[in-house]
MARVO-955711 format. One line per field, with one value per residue: residue number from 1; residue in one letter; x, y, z of N, C-alpha, C, O in turn. Coordinates in Angstrom, 1 decimal. Each point is the difference from the previous one (the first is absolute). Layout:
! residues N
voke: [NUM ...]
paza: [a ...]
n_x: [X ...]
n_y: [Y ...]
n_z: [Z ...]
ca_x: [X ...]
ca_y: [Y ...]
ca_z: [Z ...]
c_x: [X ...]
c_y: [Y ...]
c_z: [Z ...]
o_x: [X ...]
o_y: [Y ...]
o_z: [Z ...]
//
This chain:
! residues 157
voke: [1 2 3 4 5 6 7 8 9 10 11 12 13 14 15 16 17 18 19 20 21 22 23 24 25 26 27 28 29 30 31 32 33 34 35 36 37 38 39 40 41 42 43 44 45 46 47 48 49 50 51 52 53 54 55 56 57 58 59 60 61 62 63 64 65 66 67 68 69 70 71 72 73 74 75 76 77 78 79 80 81 82 83 84 85 86 87 88 89 90 91 92 93 94 95 96 97 98 99 100 101 102 103 104 105 106 107 108 109 110 111 112 113 114 115 116 117 118 119 120 121 122 123 124 125 126 127 128 129 130 131 132 133 134 135 136 137 138 139 140 141 142 143 144 145 146 147 148 149 150 151 152 153 154 155 156 157]
paza: [x x x x x x x x x x x x x x x x x x x x x x x x x x x x x x x x x x x x x x x x x x x x x x x x x x x x x x x x x x x x x x x x x x x x x x x x x x x x x x x x x x x x x x x x x x x x x x x x x x x x x x x x x x x x x x x x x x x x x x x x x x x x x x x x x x x x x x x x x x x x x x x x x x x x x x x x x x x x x]
n_x: [164.9 1.1 0.9 1.9 1.7 2.3 1.6 2.1 1.2 1.6 2.1 1.8 0.4 1.1 1.8 1.2 0.6 1.6 1.5 1.7 1.3 1.7 1.9 1.5 1.6 1.0 1.3 1.6 1.8 0.8 1.5 1.8 1.5 1.8 1.8 -0.2 1.4 1.2 1.9 1.9 0.6 2.0 0.9 0.9 2.4 1.4 -0.6 2.6 0.8 1.5 1.0 1.9 2.4 1.0 1.5 1.7 1.4 0.5 1.7 2.6 -0.9 1.1 1.5 -0.1 -0.7 -1.9 -0.9 0.0 -1.5 -1.9 -1.1 -0.6 -1.7 -2.4 -0.8 0.2 -1.4 -2.8 -1.4 -1.8 -1.7 -1.0 0.4 -2.6 1.9 2.2 -1.9 1.2 0.1 1.4 2.1 0.1 0.1 0.9 0.6 0.0 1.1 1.6 1.1 0.3 1.8 1.9 0.0 1.5 0.6 2.6 2.2 0.0 1.7 1.3 1.4 -1.7 0.7 1.0 -2.1 0.4 -0.6 1.2 2.7 -0.7 0.4 2.1 -0.1 0.0 0.0 1.9 1.0 -1.2 1.0 1.9 -0.6 -0.4 1.6 0.5 -0.4 -0.7 1.8 -0.4 0.1 2.6 2.5 -0.6 -0.1 2.4 0.1 -0.4 2.0 2.8 -0.3 -0.3 0.8 2.0 -1.7 0.5 2.1 0.5 -0.7]
n_y: [96.6 -0.5 -1.8 -1.8 1.2 1.0 -2.4 -0.5 1.1 -0.9 -1.2 0.8 0.2 -1.3 -1.4 1.5 -1.0 -2.1 -0.3 1.2 -1.6 -0.1 1.4 -0.2 -1.0 -1.9 2.0 0.9 -1.8 1.6 2.2 -1.0 -0.9 1.1 0.5 -0.9 0.9 1.9 0.2 -1.9 2.1 1.4 -2.0 -0.8 0.6 0.3 0.2 -1.0 1.9 -0.4 -2.4 0.3 1.0 -1.8 -0.8 1.7 -0.7 -2.7 0.8 -0.2 2.4 -1.4 2.4 1.0 2.1 0.9 0.2 2.0 2.0 0.3 0.3 2.1 0.5 -0.4 0.4 2.4 -0.2 -0.7 0.5 2.0 -1.6 -0.5 2.1 0.3 0.2 -0.9 -0.4 -0.5 2.7 0.2 -0.6 0.6 1.9 -1.5 0.0 2.0 1.3 0.0 -0.4 2.5 0.0 -0.8 0.6 1.9 -0.4 -1.5 2.0 0.3 -0.7 -1.4 0.9 -1.5 2.0 -0.3 -0.5 1.6 0.4 -1.6 -0.3 0.9 -2.0 -0.1 2.1 1.7 -1.4 -0.2 1.4 -1.0 -1.2 -0.2 0.7 -2.5 -0.6 1.0 -1.2 -1.4 0.7 1.5 -1.2 -1.4 0.3 1.2 -1.2 0.0 1.5 -0.1 -0.2 0.5 1.2 -1.4 -1.9 1.6 -1.2 -1.8 0.3 1.8 -2.6]
n_z: [-100.2 2.4 -0.9 0.3 -1.4 -1.4 -1.3 0.6 -1.3 -1.8 -0.3 0.2 -1.9 -1.7 -0.5 -0.6 -2.2 0.7 1.5 -0.1 -2.0 0.6 0.9 -1.5 -1.5 1.2 -0.4 -1.9 0.4 1.3 -0.4 -1.3 1.3 0.7 -1.5 1.4 1.5 -0.5 -2.5 0.8 0.5 -1.2 -1.2 2.1 -0.4 -1.1 -2.3 1.6 -0.7 -1.2 -0.5 0.5 -0.7 -1.2 1.5 -0.1 -1.6 0.3 0.3 -0.2 1.5 -0.6 0.2 -2.2 0.1 0.1 -1.7 -1.4 -0.1 -1.0 -2.2 -0.5 0.8 -1.5 -1.9 -0.5 0.2 -1.4 -1.2 0.1 -0.9 -1.7 -0.1 -0.9 1.6 -1.2 1.0 -2.1 -0.3 -1.6 0.1 2.3 -0.1 -0.1 2.5 1.1 -1.4 0.7 2.3 0.5 -0.6 1.3 2.0 -0.8 -2.2 1.1 0.1 -1.9 -1.5 -0.3 -1.3 -0.8 -1.2 2.5 -1.0 -1.3 -2.3 -1.0 -0.4 -2.0 -1.4 -0.3 -0.3 0.2 -1.9 -0.7 -1.2 -2.1 -1.5 0.5 -2.4 -1.8 -0.7 -1.4 -1.9 -1.7 -1.2 -2.2 -1.8 -0.5 -0.8 -1.6 -1.9 -0.4 -1.8 -2.5 -0.6 -0.9 -2.2 -2.0 -1.9 -0.9 -2.0 -1.0 -0.3 -1.7 -0.2]
ca_x: [-0.1 0.0 -1.3 -0.6 -1.2 -1.4 -1.2 -0.4 -0.1 -1.8 -0.4 -0.2 -0.9 -1.4 -0.5 0.3 -1.0 -1.5 -0.9 -0.2 -1.4 -1.3 -1.1 -1.1 -0.7 -0.9 -0.9 -0.8 -1.2 -0.8 -0.4 -1.5 -0.6 -1.2 -1.6 -0.2 -0.8 -0.5 -0.5 -0.9 -0.9 -0.9 -0.4 -0.9 -1.0 -0.9 -0.9 -1.3 -0.5 -0.8 -1.3 -0.1 -0.6 -0.9 -0.5 -0.9 -0.8 -1.4 -0.6 0.3 0.2 1.4 0.0 1.5 1.1 0.3 -0.4 1.5 1.2 -0.6 1.2 1.5 0.6 -0.2 1.1 1.0 -0.4 0.9 1.5 1.0 -0.5 0.5 1.1 0.3 -0.3 -0.2 -0.8 0.1 -0.7 -0.3 0.5 -1.0 -0.5 0.0 -0.5 -1.2 -0.9 0.2 -0.5 -1.3 -0.2 -0.5 -0.8 -1.0 -1.3 -0.3 -0.5 -1.2 -0.7 0.6 -0.5 -1.2 -0.1 -1.0 0.2 0.2 -0.9 -0.1 0.1 -0.6 -1.6 0.3 0.3 -1.6 -0.3 0.6 -0.5 -1.3 0.3 0.4 -1.7 -0.2 0.7 0.2 -1.8 -0.3 1.1 -0.9 -1.4 -0.2 -0.2 -1.4 -0.9 0.9 -0.3 -1.3 -0.8 0.7 -1.3 -1.1 0.5 -0.2 -1.2 -0.7 0.5 -0.1 -1.4]
ca_y: [-0.4 -1.8 -0.4 -0.4 0.7 0.1 -0.9 0.0 1.3 0.0 -1.0 0.7 1.2 -1.3 -0.8 1.6 0.6 -0.8 -0.2 1.0 -0.3 -0.7 0.1 1.4 -1.0 -0.9 0.8 -0.1 -1.4 -0.1 0.5 -0.5 -1.2 0.9 0.8 -1.3 0.0 1.5 0.0 -0.5 -0.2 0.8 0.0 -0.4 1.4 0.7 -0.6 0.3 1.1 0.3 -0.4 0.3 0.9 -0.4 -0.5 1.2 0.5 -0.4 0.0 1.1 0.1 0.3 0.7 -0.8 0.6 -0.3 -1.5 -0.2 0.6 -0.9 -1.3 -0.2 -0.1 -1.3 -0.4 -0.1 -0.9 -1.2 -0.2 0.3 -0.8 -0.8 0.9 0.7 1.2 1.3 -0.3 1.5 -0.2 0.1 -1.4 0.0 0.4 -0.2 -1.6 0.5 0.3 -1.4 -1.0 0.5 0.3 -1.4 0.1 0.7 -1.0 -1.0 1.0 1.6 -1.2 0.0 1.2 1.8 1.2 0.8 1.6 1.5 0.2 -1.7 0.5 1.6 -0.2 -0.8 1.0 0.3 -0.8 0.1 1.5 -0.1 -0.8 0.4 0.5 -0.5 -0.8 0.7 0.4 -1.0 -0.2 1.0 -0.4 -0.5 0.9 1.2 -1.4 -0.5 1.2 0.1 -1.1 0.9 0.6 -0.2 0.2 1.1 0.9 -1.3 0.1 0.4 0.5]
ca_z: [0.8 -0.3 -0.4 1.1 1.2 -0.4 0.5 1.7 0.4 -0.3 1.0 0.8 -0.2 -0.6 1.6 0.2 -0.6 -0.7 0.6 -0.7 -0.9 0.5 1.1 -0.8 -0.8 0.3 0.6 -1.3 -0.2 0.9 -0.8 -1.0 0.9 0.4 -1.0 -0.6 1.5 -0.1 -1.2 0.2 1.2 -0.3 -0.6 0.0 1.1 -0.9 -0.3 0.7 0.4 -1.2 0.6 1.5 0.1 -0.2 0.7 0.7 -0.9 0.0 1.3 0.0 -1.8 -0.8 -1.7 -1.0 0.8 1.4 -0.1 -0.6 1.4 1.4 -0.3 0.1 1.0 0.6 -0.6 0.9 1.1 -0.4 -0.6 1.2 0.8 -0.6 0.2 -1.0 0.1 -0.5 -1.1 -0.6 0.8 -1.1 -0.2 0.1 -0.7 -1.3 -0.1 1.0 -0.8 -0.9 0.7 -0.3 -1.5 -0.6 0.7 0.5 0.4 1.0 0.9 -0.6 -0.3 1.3 1.2 -0.4 0.3 0.7 -0.6 1.2 0.2 0.9 1.7 0.5 0.3 1.0 0.9 -0.4 0.6 1.8 0.4 0.1 1.5 1.1 0.6 1.1 0.5 1.0 0.1 0.9 1.3 0.3 0.4 1.2 0.7 0.5 0.6 1.0 1.3 0.5 0.6 1.6 0.4 0.4 1.6 1.1 0.2 0.7 0.7 1.2 0.6]
c_x: [-0.6 -1.9 -0.7 -0.3 -1.6 -1.8 -0.4 -1.1 -1.9 -1.1 -0.7 -0.6 -1.9 -0.4 -0.6 -2.0 -1.3 -1.0 -0.7 -1.5 -0.6 -0.9 -0.9 -1.2 -0.8 -0.8 -1.4 -1.3 -0.1 -1.3 -1.5 -0.6 -1.4 -0.9 -0.3 -1.2 -1.1 -1.7 -1.5 -0.9 -0.9 -1.6 -1.4 -0.5 -0.6 -0.9 -1.7 0.0 -0.8 -1.6 -0.5 -1.3 -1.8 -1.3 -0.5 -0.9 -1.6 -0.9 -0.1 0.5 1.0 0.2 1.0 1.4 0.2 -0.1 2.0 1.0 -0.3 1.0 1.6 0.1 0.1 1.8 0.9 -0.1 1.2 1.9 1.2 0.2 1.4 1.3 0.7 -0.4 -0.2 -0.1 -0.8 -2.0 -1.1 -0.1 -1.6 -0.9 -0.1 -0.2 -1.3 -0.8 0.6 -1.4 -1.5 -0.2 -0.4 -1.0 -1.5 -1.5 -1.2 -0.9 -1.1 -2.0 -0.3 -0.3 -0.4 0.6 -1.1 0.1 0.1 -2.0 -0.7 0.4 -0.9 -1.4 0.3 0.9 -1.8 -0.5 0.5 -0.7 -1.1 0.0 0.5 -0.7 -0.9 0.0 0.1 -1.5 -0.1 0.7 -0.7 -1.5 -0.3 -0.1 -0.9 -0.7 0.3 -0.3 -1.6 -0.4 0.1 -0.6 -1.4 0.8 -0.1 -0.8 -0.7 0.9 -0.8 -1.1 -0.5]
c_y: [-1.7 -0.2 -0.3 1.0 0.5 -0.7 0.4 1.4 -0.3 -0.9 0.5 1.1 -0.3 -0.5 1.1 0.7 -0.7 0.2 1.6 0.5 -1.8 0.5 1.3 -1.2 0.2 1.3 0.0 -0.8 0.0 0.9 -0.2 -0.9 1.0 0.5 -1.4 -1.1 0.5 -0.3 -1.6 -0.1 1.0 -0.2 -1.1 0.9 1.1 -1.0 -0.3 0.9 0.5 -0.6 0.5 1.3 0.2 -0.5 0.5 0.8 0.3 0.6 2.0 0.8 0.5 0.2 -1.1 0.3 -0.8 -2.0 -0.6 0.2 -1.6 -1.4 0.5 0.2 -1.7 -0.5 0.2 0.0 -1.1 0.3 0.3 -1.1 -0.9 0.2 0.8 1.5 1.2 -0.7 1.3 -0.4 0.7 -1.7 -0.6 0.3 0.0 -1.6 -0.4 0.2 -0.9 -0.8 0.2 -0.2 -1.4 -0.3 0.4 -0.7 0.0 -0.3 0.2 -1.4 -0.5 0.8 0.9 1.0 0.8 1.6 0.8 -0.2 -1.2 0.8 1.2 -1.2 -1.0 1.1 0.4 -1.3 -0.2 0.9 -0.1 -1.5 0.6 1.4 -0.3 -0.4 1.4 1.3 -1.4 0.2 1.3 -0.4 -0.7 0.9 0.4 -1.2 -0.1 1.4 -0.3 -1.6 0.3 0.8 -0.6 -0.6 0.4 1.0 -1.0 0.0 1.1 0.6 -1.2]
c_z: [-1.0 -0.8 1.2 1.4 -0.9 0.6 1.5 0.3 -0.7 0.7 1.7 0.0 0.2 1.6 1.3 -0.1 0.1 1.3 0.1 -0.7 0.5 0.9 -0.8 -0.5 1.0 1.0 -1.1 0.2 1.2 -0.3 -0.7 0.4 0.7 -0.4 -1.1 1.3 -0.1 -0.5 0.1 1.4 -0.1 -0.9 0.7 1.7 -0.7 -0.1 1.3 0.5 -1.1 0.4 1.4 -0.1 -1.6 0.9 0.8 -0.5 0.0 1.4 0.2 -1.7 0.3 -1.2 0.0 0.7 1.7 -0.3 0.0 1.2 1.1 -0.3 0.0 1.4 0.8 -0.8 0.7 1.4 0.3 -0.4 1.5 1.1 -0.6 0.0 -0.9 0.3 -0.8 -1.8 -0.8 0.2 -1.7 -0.2 0.6 -0.7 -1.2 0.0 0.1 -1.3 -1.0 0.2 -0.4 -1.6 -0.1 0.8 -0.3 -0.8 0.4 1.2 0.3 0.3 1.9 1.2 -0.1 1.2 0.2 -0.8 0.8 0.4 1.1 1.2 0.3 0.4 1.0 1.2 0.0 1.1 1.4 0.4 1.0 1.3 0.5 0.7 0.8 1.0 1.5 0.6 0.9 1.4 1.6 0.7 1.1 1.1 0.6 0.8 1.3 0.9 0.5 1.2 1.5 0.6 0.8 1.7 1.2 0.6 0.8 1.3 1.0 -0.2 1.0]
o_x: [-0.5 -0.9 -1.0 -0.8 -1.2 -0.9 -1.1 -1.0 -1.1 -1.2 -1.1 -0.5 -0.9 -0.9 -0.9 -0.7 -1.1 -1.2 -1.2 -0.9 -1.1 -1.2 -1.0 -1.1 -0.8 -1.0 -1.1 -1.2 -0.7 -1.1 -1.1 -1.1 -1.2 -1.1 0.0 -0.9 -1.0 -1.1 -1.2 -0.6 -1.2 -1.0 -1.0 -1.1 -1.2 -0.2 -1.2 -0.5 -1.2 -1.0 -1.2 -1.2 -0.9 -1.2 -1.1 -0.9 -0.8 -1.2 -1.0 0.5 -0.1 -0.5 0.4 0.8 1.0 0.4 0.5 1.0 0.8 0.8 0.9 1.2 0.9 1.0 0.4 1.1 1.1 1.1 1.0 0.9 1.0 0.5 1.2 -1.0 -1.0 0.9 -0.8 -0.6 -1.2 -1.1 -0.7 -0.6 -0.6 -0.4 -0.5 -1.1 -0.8 -1.0 -0.7 -1.2 -1.0 -0.7 -1.1 -0.9 -1.1 -0.9 -0.4 -1.0 -0.8 -0.7 0.5 -0.1 -0.8 0.9 -0.2 -0.4 -0.8 -0.8 -0.1 -0.8 -1.0 0.5 -0.6 -0.2 -0.8 -0.9 0.0 -0.5 -0.9 0.0 -0.4 -0.9 -0.2 -0.2 0.3 -0.6 0.0 -0.5 -1.0 -0.9 -0.2 -0.2 -0.9 -0.1 -0.4 -1.0 -0.8 -0.3 -0.4 0.0 -0.8 0.2 -0.6 -0.9 -0.6 -0.3 -1.1]
o_y: [-0.3 0.8 0.5 -0.2 -0.2 0.5 0.4 -0.1 0.2 0.2 -0.3 0.3 0.5 0.4 -0.5 0.6 0.5 0.2 -0.1 0.7 -0.4 -0.3 0.5 0.0 0.9 -0.4 -0.4 0.4 -1.0 -0.5 0.3 -0.1 -0.3 0.1 0.3 -0.7 -0.6 -0.1 0.2 -1.0 0.0 0.8 -0.1 0.0 0.2 -0.7 0.2 -0.5 0.5 0.7 0.0 0.1 0.8 0.2 -0.5 0.6 1.0 -0.3 0.7 -0.5 1.1 -0.8 -0.8 -0.9 -0.6 -0.7 -0.9 -0.6 -0.6 -0.6 -0.8 -0.2 -0.4 -0.3 -1.0 0.2 -0.2 -0.2 -0.6 0.2 0.0 -1.1 0.3 0.5 0.9 0.0 0.7 -1.1 0.1 -0.4 -0.5 -1.0 0.9 -0.6 -1.1 -0.6 -0.4 -0.2 -1.0 0.0 -0.3 -0.6 -0.6 -0.1 0.3 -0.6 -0.1 0.0 0.7 -0.1 1.1 -0.5 0.5 0.8 -0.5 -0.2 0.4 0.5 0.1 0.5 -0.4 -0.9 -1.1 0.1 0.1 -0.2 0.4 0.1 0.7 0.2 0.7 0.2 -0.3 0.8 0.1 -0.3 -0.2 0.4 0.1 0.3 -0.4 0.1 -0.1 -0.1 -0.1 -0.3 0.0 0.0 0.4 0.4 -0.4 0.9 0.5 -0.1 -0.3 1.2 0.1]
o_z: [-1.0 0.3 0.4 1.0 0.2 0.6 0.3 0.7 0.5 0.3 0.3 1.1 0.7 0.7 0.8 0.8 -0.2 -0.3 0.1 0.4 -0.2 0.1 0.5 0.4 0.0 0.6 0.3 -0.1 0.1 0.0 0.3 -0.4 -0.2 0.4 -1.2 -0.4 0.2 0.6 -0.3 0.3 0.4 0.2 -0.7 0.6 0.5 1.1 -0.1 1.1 0.3 0.4 0.2 0.2 0.1 -0.3 0.5 0.4 -0.1 0.2 0.1 -1.0 0.5 -0.8 0.9 0.2 0.4 0.9 0.5 0.5 0.8 0.8 0.3 0.3 0.8 0.8 0.7 0.3 0.5 0.5 0.4 0.8 0.8 0.0 -0.1 -0.5 0.1 -0.9 0.6 0.2 0.3 -0.1 -0.9 -0.3 -0.5 -1.1 -0.4 0.2 -0.8 -0.8 -0.4 -0.3 -0.7 -0.8 0.2 0.8 -0.2 0.4 1.1 0.7 0.7 0.9 0.2 1.1 -0.8 0.2 1.2 1.2 0.9 0.7 1.2 0.8 0.6 0.8 -0.2 1.2 0.9 0.8 1.2 1.1 0.2 1.3 1.0 0.8 1.1 1.0 1.2 1.0 1.2 1.0 0.7 0.7 1.1 1.2 0.8 1.2 1.1 0.6 0.9 1.2 1.1 1.1 0.9 0.9 0.9 0.9 1.1 -0.1 0.6]
//
């Protein structure tokens, strides 16, 4: 073979391979950009979700795992809205746990959590209030019945 022919062959192969290599490199770069964007967005979303669940824990009793799963659901939904539909749940859970660990001292001071005992006391108070309201309504109904009966007796005489 002639050196000229070999050079032309190598040049032709290189020209053919450049678009294929370029497409692969751009795919890898775009994939990494999505990962970088996901990581950049994940931390603030996890922080906001942890704070939201902690705020909810002021008025409602939640166990730790319930708060964590609620925060994970919030982050997953927000990521879906942002276009990250295939985000790894383990990655989300780890981000939520990290943010909770970073914020725990501030959160406990700012948003004291309802205990199980407080939740039971609150439930009992609500039940008593409901029973009192029912008793009051019953008393009003009995009074209305007595008034109606007196009116019937008056009209019959």
